[in-house]
C-alpha positions as CSV (number, residue, x, y, z in Angstrom):
1,X,32.9,62.9,-8.4
2,X,33.6,62.5,-12.2
3,X,36.6,64.2,-13.6
4,X,36.7,66.4,-16.8
5,X,40.2,66.1,-18.4
6,X,38.7,67.1,-21.7
7,X,37.3,70.4,-20.6
8,X,40.3,71.1,-18.3
9,X,42.7,70.6,-20.9
10,X,41.0,72.9,-23.3
11,X,40.5,75.5,-20.6
12,X,44.3,75.4,-19.8
13,X,45.0,75.7,-23.7
14,X,43.0,78.9,-23.6
15,X,44.8,80.4,-20.7
16,X,48.3,79.5,-22.0
17,X,48.9,77.1,-19.2
18,X,48.7,73.7,-20.9
19,X,52.1,71.9,-20.6
20,X,50.8,68.3,-21.6
21,X,48.7,67.2,-24.4
22,X,45.2,66.0,-24.3
23,X,45.3,62.1,-25.2
24,X,42.4,60.1,-26.6
25,X,43.1,56.5,-25.7
26,X,41.5,53.4,-27.2
27,X,43.1,50.4,-25.6
28,X,46.7,50.8,-26.6
29,X,46.0,53.0,-29.4
30,X,46.5,56.9,-28.8
31,X,46.2,60.2,-30.5
32,X,46.8,63.6,-29.3
33,X,43.8,65.8,-29.7
34,X,44.5,68.8,-31.9
35,X,42.8,71.5,-29.7
36,X,43.9,74.6,-31.5
37,X,42.5,73.4,-35.0
38,X,39.3,71.7,-33.7
39,X,38.1,74.3,-31.2
40,X,40.0,77.7,-31.8
41,X,39.9,78.2,-35.6
42,X,38.0,81.0,-36.8
43,X,34.3,80.5,-37.8
44,X,34.0,81.9,-41.7
45,X,30.7,82.6,-43.3
46,X,29.2,79.6,-45.0
47,X,25.9,79.8,-47.1
48,X,25.0,76.1,-46.4
49,X,24.7,76.9,-42.8
50,X,23.9,80.7,-42.6
51,X,20.8,80.7,-45.0
52,X,19.2,78.1,-42.9
53,X,19.7,79.3,-39.6
54,X,17.6,82.1,-37.6
55,X,17.4,83.5,-34.1
56,X,16.9,82.6,-31.4
57,X,19.3,79.8,-32.1
58,X,20.4,77.0,-29.7
59,X,24.1,76.0,-30.3
60,X,24.2,72.4,-28.8
61,X,27.4,71.2,-27.6
62,X,29.0,74.5,-28.4
63,X,32.6,73.8,-27.3
64,X,34.5,77.1,-26.7
65,X,31.8,79.1,-28.8
66,X,33.3,79.4,-32.2
67,X,29.9,79.1,-33.9
68,X,28.0,80.9,-31.1
69,X,30.5,83.9,-31.3
70,X,29.7,84.2,-35.3
71,X,26.0,83.8,-35.0
72,X,25.3,86.1,-32.0
73,X,26.4,89.2,-34.1
74,X,23.2,88.5,-36.1
75,X,20.7,87.2,-33.8
76,X,20.1,85.8,-30.2
77,X,22.3,82.6,-29.9
78,X,22.4,80.4,-26.6
79,X,25.2,78.2,-26.2
80,X,24.8,74.8,-24.3
81,X,27.9,72.8,-22.8
82,X,27.9,70.0,-20.3
83,X,31.5,71.1,-19.1
84,X,31.9,73.8,-16.7
85,X,35.6,74.5,-18.0
86,X,33.9,75.1,-21.6
87,X,31.4,77.4,-20.4
88,X,33.8,79.5,-18.4
89,X,36.0,79.5,-21.4
90,X,33.1,80.6,-23.7
91,X,32.2,83.6,-21.2
92,X,35.8,84.7,-21.2
93,X,35.8,84.6,-25.1
94,X,32.6,86.9,-25.3
95,X,29.8,84.5,-25.6
96,X,26.7,86.6,-24.2
97,X,24.8,83.6,-23.1
98,X,26.7,80.1,-22.2
99,X,24.8,77.9,-20.1
100,X,25.7,74.6,-18.4
101,X,23.6,71.7,-19.4
102,X,22.9,68.3,-21.0
103,X,22.1,68.2,-24.5
104,X,20.0,65.1,-23.7
105,X,18.0,66.8,-21.3
106,X,16.7,69.9,-23.1
107,X,13.2,70.0,-21.5
108,X,15.0,70.5,-18.2
109,X,16.7,73.8,-19.4
110,X,14.4,75.3,-22.0
111,X,10.7,76.1,-22.1
112,X,8.6,74.9,-25.2
113,X,9.0,76.6,-28.5
114,X,12.0,78.7,-27.1
115,X,14.3,78.6,-30.5
116,X,13.7,79.1,-34.1
117,X,16.7,77.1,-35.1
118,X,19.4,74.6,-33.5
119,X,22.9,73.7,-34.4
120,X,24.6,70.5,-33.0
121,X,28.0,70.2,-34.8
122,X,30.9,68.1,-33.4
123,X,29.3,64.4,-33.8
124,X,28.2,64.7,-30.1
125,X,24.7,63.5,-31.3
126,X,26.4,60.0,-31.3
127,X,26.5,60.1,-27.5
128,X,22.8,59.3,-27.4
129,X,24.2,55.6,-27.6
130,X,21.4,54.2,-29.8
131,X,18.7,55.1,-32.4
132,X,16.1,55.0,-29.5
133,X,18.3,57.7,-27.8
134,X,18.3,59.7,-30.8
135,X,14.5,59.5,-31.1
136,X,14.3,61.0,-27.6
137,X,16.7,63.6,-28.4
138,X,14.6,64.7,-31.5
139,X,11.6,64.7,-29.2
140,X,13.2,67.0,-26.7
141,X,14.6,69.1,-29.6
142,X,11.0,69.5,-31.1
143,X,9.8,70.6,-27.5
144,X,12.1,73.3,-27.2
145,X,11.9,74.7,-30.9
146,X,9.0,76.4,-32.7
147,X,6.6,74.7,-35.1
148,X,8.7,76.0,-38.2
149,X,12.0,75.3,-36.6
150,X,15.2,74.1,-38.5
151,X,18.1,72.1,-37.1
152,X,21.4,71.1,-38.4
153,X,23.0,68.0,-37.0
154,X,26.0,65.9,-37.8
155,X,27.8,62.4,-37.0
156,X,30.2,60.2,-38.4
157,X,28.8,58.4,-41.5
158,X,29.5,54.5,-41.3
159,X,28.4,54.3,-45.0
160,X,31.5,56.2,-45.9
161,X,34.6,54.0,-46.8
162,X,36.9,56.3,-45.0
163,X,35.2,56.2,-41.8
164,X,36.5,52.9,-41.0
165,X,40.0,54.9,-40.6
166,X,38.5,57.1,-37.9
167,X,40.1,56.8,-34.6
168,X,38.4,54.2,-32.2
169,X,36.3,53.0,-35.0
170,X,34.2,49.7,-34.3
171,X,32.0,48.0,-36.9
172,X,28.5,47.0,-36.4
173,X,27.1,44.1,-38.5
174,X,23.9,45.9,-39.1
175,X,23.7,48.1,-42.2
176,X,24.3,51.8,-41.5
177,X,25.7,51.6,-37.9
178,X,28.9,51.4,-36.3
179,X,30.6,52.7,-33.0
180,X,33.4,54.7,-31.6
181,X,34.8,54.1,-27.9
182,X,37.6,55.9,-26.3
183,X,38.5,58.2,-23.1
184,X,40.5,61.1,-22.7
185,X,43.5,61.6,-20.4
186,X,45.3,64.8,-19.4
187,X,47.8,65.3,-16.7
188,X,47.1,61.9,-15.4
189,X,43.4,62.5,-15.1
190,X,41.3,59.9,-17.0
191,X,37.9,60.8,-18.2
192,X,34.8,58.5,-18.5
193,X,34.7,56.1,-21.4
194,X,32.8,57.8,-24.3
195,X,30.6,55.6,-26.5
196,X,29.3,57.3,-29.7
197,X,26.7,55.7,-31.8
198,X,27.6,56.2,-35.6
199,X,24.5,56.0,-37.8
200,X,24.0,56.8,-41.3
201,X,22.0,59.5,-43.0
202,X,19.3,56.7,-44.0
203,X,19.2,55.6,-40.3
204,X,18.8,59.3,-39.2
205,X,15.8,59.4,-41.5
206,X,14.2,56.4,-39.9
207,X,14.7,57.9,-36.5
208,X,12.4,60.9,-37.6
209,X,9.5,58.8,-38.3
210,X,6.7,59.6,-36.0
211,X,8.5,62.9,-35.0
212,X,7.6,66.4,-36.1
213,X,11.0,66.2,-38.1
214,X,11.8,65.7,-41.9
215,X,15.1,65.4,-43.1
216,X,15.2,67.7,-46.0
217,X,18.8,68.0,-47.1
218,X,22.2,66.6,-46.3
219,X,25.6,66.4,-47.4
220,X,28.9,64.7,-46.7
221,X,31.9,66.6,-45.4
222,X,32.9,70.2,-45.2
223,X,33.0,72.4,-48.2
224,X,36.6,71.8,-49.0
225,X,36.1,67.9,-49.0
226,X,34.8,65.7,-51.8
227,X,32.4,62.9,-50.9
228,X,35.2,60.4,-51.3
229,X,37.2,62.2,-48.7
230,X,34.5,62.8,-46.1
231,X,33.8,60.7,-43.0
232,X,31.1,62.8,-41.7
233,X,27.4,63.9,-42.8
234,X,25.7,67.2,-42.3
235,X,22.0,66.9,-42.1
236,X,19.2,69.6,-42.3
237,X,16.0,68.6,-40.3
238,X,12.7,70.9,-40.6
239,X,9.4,70.6,-38.8
240,X,6.6,69.5,-40.9
């Protein structure tokens, strides 16, 4: 049975019972996962997101529901997570519709044209593992969204110089591609090795060819970051 030290540590943090850190490990290199800052900060209004998203909204890889809690006050929002611990935590925090499911099997969880918009923030898109995997994800996302849908996605940006400083970074000789490989450890519990495929905005645009999606806008980093500081991109896809 596969363990879930990542989800369990976040659940214990929420309950106030966590006595040990959640550690990310890449060989001999480690870092402590900053659970409070990365998952439990308060979602503030942000026009770049808010003007583009409408309900019903699918929040993919919703974590502990930070974005879902914000958007569900305005329209129907469904949170999808692969961890039982995180789904339980979202429900405790007030998420009205938190569901257990794999973001790479959307057709198994939702009917056609179910959502008007989709949000996947947290670089989990890289777990598609390859550009072919990204194309399959975009096909599934097209199936569960309406003909006029919008999606906002993110990933680490190998085209940005500072991305090379990111934990567990691996270069790729092909332009616009890289990897991250690590696993999580909590209370002696070792999680599965995670392979994140990093790809540039141009590679994302290539992945949309032949799909209903068009990349219509993007930016590097969060509002407080300059392009030079940023290690991630945010991209807007719209159905054509």
